[in-house]
LOVEXBA-967362 format. One line per field, with one value per residue (C-alpha): x, y, z; chain; residue in three letters. Coordinates in Angstrom, 3 decimals. Layout:
N
X (X_...)
Y (Y_...)
Z (Z_...)
cadena (A_...)
residuo (ALA_...)
***
This chain:
225
X (101.406_102.051_104.244_107.115_106.997_107.388_110.064_112.343_111.896_113.696_116.249_118.353_118.462_118.867_121.830_123.593_123.028_123.759_120.783_122.817_122.811_123.991_126.842_127.352_124.835_125.215_125.590_122.588_120.882_116.622_116.317_118.043_116.448_113.138_113.767_114.146_111.275_108.283_104.813_104.610_108.406_108.385_105.500_107.652_110.890_108.708_107.321_110.400_112.074_109.885_109.696_113.088_113.477_110.848_113.023_115.886_114.138_113.398_109.749_108.331_104.577_103.028_99.930_96.862_93.260_91.231_87.731_85.078_81.268_81.139_83.516_87.021_89.513_93.157_95.184_98.420_100.776_104.007_105.825_103.753_100.776_97.813_98.285_95.197_92.416_90.644_87.415_88.121_91.550_92.378_95.986_95.261_95.549_98.859_100.180_98.927_100.936_104.312_103.908_102.353_104.262_107.256_107.877_108.895_105.359_105.195_102.344_103.210_100.232_102.085_102.395_98.774_97.815_96.597_94.362_93.231_92.223_90.181_88.674_87.290_86.165_84.379_82.657_81.621_80.024_83.023_84.645_83.050_87.047_89.998_93.452_96.222_98.179_97.595_99.576_97.826_100.421_97.967_95.683_97.104_96.056_92.574_90.997_93.432_92.372_88.641_89.722_91.205_88.316_85.947_87.812_87.906_84.730_82.178_81.746_80.317_76.368_76.488_76.089_77.099_76.548_79.092_78.026_78.226_81.789_82.398_81.309_83.451_86.437_86.033_84.693_81.172_80.971_83.695_81.077_81.855_85.342_84.372_82.626_85.712_87.530_84.941_85.465_88.993_89.622_92.240_90.979_87.775_85.776_89.021_88.459_85.095_83.630_80.327_79.204_78.789_75.509_74.040_71.980_68.542_69.736_70.616_73.171_75.300_78.145_81.005_83.540_82.530_78.725_75.912_74.809_77.993_77.487_73.891_75.230_78.087_74.954_72.513_75.627_76.509_72.789_73.021_70.277_67.409_65.186)
Y (110.835_107.529_104.121_105.383_108.919_106.903_104.656_107.858_109.662_106.876_106.318_108.032_107.415_103.813_103.997_106.665_103.339_100.748_99.849_100.583_97.777_94.458_92.725_91.155_92.507_94.864_98.339_99.872_102.393_101.746_104.741_103.095_99.907_101.500_103.774_100.069_98.114_97.343_98.644_95.247_94.967_99.018_97.671_94.800_97.019_99.664_97.046_95.022_98.589_99.533_96.026_95.920_99.892_98.327_95.898_98.077_100.513_103.338_103.358_104.506_105.048_102.864_103.179_102.001_103.333_100.136_99.727_98.491_99.015_101.945_104.040_103.839_104.121_105.331_102.940_103.652_101.795_102.270_99.378_99.495_98.766_100.235_104.505_106.149_105.187_107.882_107.469_108.755_108.564_112.639_113.597_115.756_112.569_111.548_114.816_115.050_111.960_113.302_116.147_114.121_111.039_110.987_112.203_108.889_107.731_106.002_103.712_100.025_97.947_95.003_96.593_96.913_93.250_92.159_95.343_94.920_91.585_91.644_94.429_92.691_90.063_92.186_93.464_90.322_89.452_87.188_89.387_90.868_92.458_93.359_91.757_94.064_95.952_99.709_103.113_104.861_107.684_110.394_110.096_111.788_112.044_111.620_110.877_107.855_106.822_107.116_105.463_101.937_102.475_102.110_99.126_97.562_97.685_97.884_94.916_94.116_94.519_96.820_100.777_103.068_106.897_109.490_110.085_106.312_105.925_109.149_107.269_103.885_106.291_107.258_111.074_111.159_114.864_114.176_113.882_116.391_115.304_111.944_113.416_114.881_111.961_110.242_113.109_112.940_109.153_108.569_104.753_104.314_101.338_99.278_101.757_101.527_105.387_104.603_102.782_105.476_107.729_110.622_109.969_108.602_106.915_109.722_109.323_112.235_113.125_110.772_111.842_109.642_111.140_109.597_107.823_105.315_105.549_104.042_101.274_100.656_100.163_98.267_95.524_94.955_94.684_97.363_99.872_98.194_99.454)
Z (92.312_90.545_90.831_87.916_89.526_93.103_91.619_89.733_93.361_95.154_92.382_93.818_97.349_96.429_94.309_97.514_99.629_97.363_95.554_92.326_89.881_91.543_90.856_87.847_85.712_82.795_84.730_83.484_85.579_85.743_83.993_80.630_81.714_81.347_77.822_76.869_78.110_76.793_79.008_80.938_81.648_83.161_85.174_86.476_87.111_89.077_90.914_91.860_92.518_94.982_96.821_97.158_97.986_101.231_102.155_102.296_104.571_102.253_102.508_105.565_104.006_102.303_100.375_97.626_96.841_96.923_95.440_98.057_98.194_99.469_97.136_96.818_99.638_100.326_102.360_104.062_106.521_108.043_108.909_112.715_110.609_109.168_109.739_107.561_105.750_103.988_101.839_97.813_96.300_96.366_96.808_100.261_102.587_100.673_101.223_105.225_105.514_103.541_106.279_109.395_109.242_106.717_102.898_102.186_101.100_97.723_96.844_97.483_97.000_98.234_102.078_102.243_101.333_105.065_105.002_101.558_102.441_105.457_104.274_101.024_103.759_105.899_102.807_101.383_105.402_106.375_109.060_112.212_113.318_112.466_113.056_111.123_113.276_113.522_113.843_116.107_115.570_114.409_117.299_120.468_124.175_125.301_121.294_121.521_124.619_123.047_120.062_121.547_123.794_120.553_119.060_122.429_123.528_120.876_118.516_115.280_115.283_118.172_119.088_121.343_121.943_122.540_126.407_126.895_125.480_127.735_130.591_129.994_129.705_132.551_131.976_131.919_130.786_127.719_125.294_123.442_122.993_122.534_119.319_118.284_118.504_116.354_113.826_113.444_113.558_111.000_110.119_110.083_109.311_111.306_114.066_113.914_114.920_112.448_115.330_117.909_117.383_119.612_122.270_121.425_118.755_116.085_113.591_114.394_112.032_109.949_107.794_105.106_104.899_106.285_103.566_104.279_108.143_107.748_104.800_107.748_109.936_108.033_106.926_110.017_111.105_113.841_111.995_110.743_107.419)
cadena (A_A_A_A_A_A_A_A_A_A_A_A_A_A_A_A_A_A_A_A_A_A_A_A_A_A_A_A_A_A_A_A_A_A_A_A_A_A_A_A_A_A_A_A_A_A_A_A_A_A_A_A_A_A_A_A_A_A_A_A_A_A_A_A_A_A_A_A_A_A_A_A_A_A_A_A_A_A_A_A_A_A_A_A_A_A_A_A_A_A_A_A_A_A_A_A_A_A_A_A_A_A_A_A_A_A_A_A_A_A_A_A_A_A_A_A_A_A_A_A_A_A_A_A_A_A_A_A_A_A_A_A_A_A_A_A_A_A_A_A_A_A_A_A_A_A_A_A_A_A_A_A_A_A_A_A_A_A_A_A_A_A_A_A_A_A_A_A_A_A_A_A_A_A_A_A_A_A_A_A_A_A_A_A_A_A_A_A_A_A_A_A_A_A_A_A_A_A_A_A_A_A_A_A_A_A_A_A_A_A_A_A_A_A_A_A_A_A_A_A_A_A_A_A_A)
residuo (MET_ASN_ALA_THR_ASN_SER_ALA_ASN_GLU_LEU_ARG_GLY_ARG_SER_ASP_ARG_ARG_GLY_LEU_GLY_PRO_ALA_ASP_GLY_ASP_ASP_GLY_ASP_ASP_LEU_GLY_THR_ARG_LEU_ARG_ARG_ALA_ASP_THR_THR_ASP_VAL_ALA_ALA_LEU_VAL_ASP_ALA_THR_LEU_ARG_ARG_ALA_ASP_ALA_GLU_GLY_LEU_VAL_ASP_VAL_GLY_TRP_VAL_VAL_GLU_ASP_THR_PRO_VAL_GLY_PRO_LEU_THR_LEU_ALA_ALA_THR_LEU_ALA_GLY_VAL_VAL_ARG_ILE_GLU_PHE_GLY_GLY_GLY_GLU_GLN_VAL_LEU_GLU_GLU_LEU_ALA_SER_GLU_VAL_SER_PRO_ARG_ILE_VAL_ARG_LEU_PRO_GLY_ARG_LEU_ASP_GLY_VAL_ARG_ARG_GLU_LEU_GLU_GLU_TYR_PHE_ALA_GLY_ARG_ARG_ARG_SER_PHE_ASP_VAL_PRO_VAL_ASP_ARG_ARG_LEU_SER_ARG_GLY_TYR_ARG_ARG_THR_VAL_LEU_GLU_ALA_LEU_SER_ARG_GLU_VAL_PRO_TYR_GLY_ARG_THR_VAL_SER_TYR_LYS_GLU_LEU_ALA_GLU_ARG_THR_GLY_ASN_PRO_LYS_ALA_SER_ARG_ALA_VAL_GLY_SER_ALA_MET_ALA_THR_ASN_PRO_ILE_PRO_ILE_VAL_VAL_PRO_CYS_HIS_ARG_VAL_LEU_ARG_THR_GLY_GLY_ALA_LEU_GLY_GLY_TYR_GLY_GLY_GLY_LEU_ASP_THR_LYS_VAL_TRP_LEU_LEU_ARG_HIS_GLU_GLY_ALA_LEU_LEU_GLY)
***
């Protein structure tokens, strides 16, 4: 999937919903304009088309791949907020979003500007909490309860055990369910599942790999050495 393909996919829907040539232009459709344009013009036309589609409510999920100190992150957002952060830049997460959220998904960096900026500040050591809105629709039931408690009660530089987090949610025997919630957290880093450890301080697992979990904990000063 790329920006040009995204624009082509949107073209048919755009024409049917009134996003064809504006009154007073030369009547050329997007394909004709793209064939006439050079590479720079193509990029500008695609960007303008996608932004217009977003403004008209044609895009349900926007995504972008962002390079970070822990490797590339695939970021995705609905109009409600950040819905997915995935370690790596693979196609699988886009297929999952198309299935679980909406097939109207395109590369749309502008929609992710807020979380991109906050992540940059976090990795640079200038931010300790995230303010961007999040869309929690991919977390349900007790898993959602646990992740909301994690965001609310375990700040930057602190850690908690699976058991302690279970106790904080009123289910002291639900350590395994807490572990499952951490393993399936759809918005890591922003929802900081890297701060959850095993009883006794062992790292436990992490979707981004243990090296990434160690890096994040050291970055926050929660793990020395």
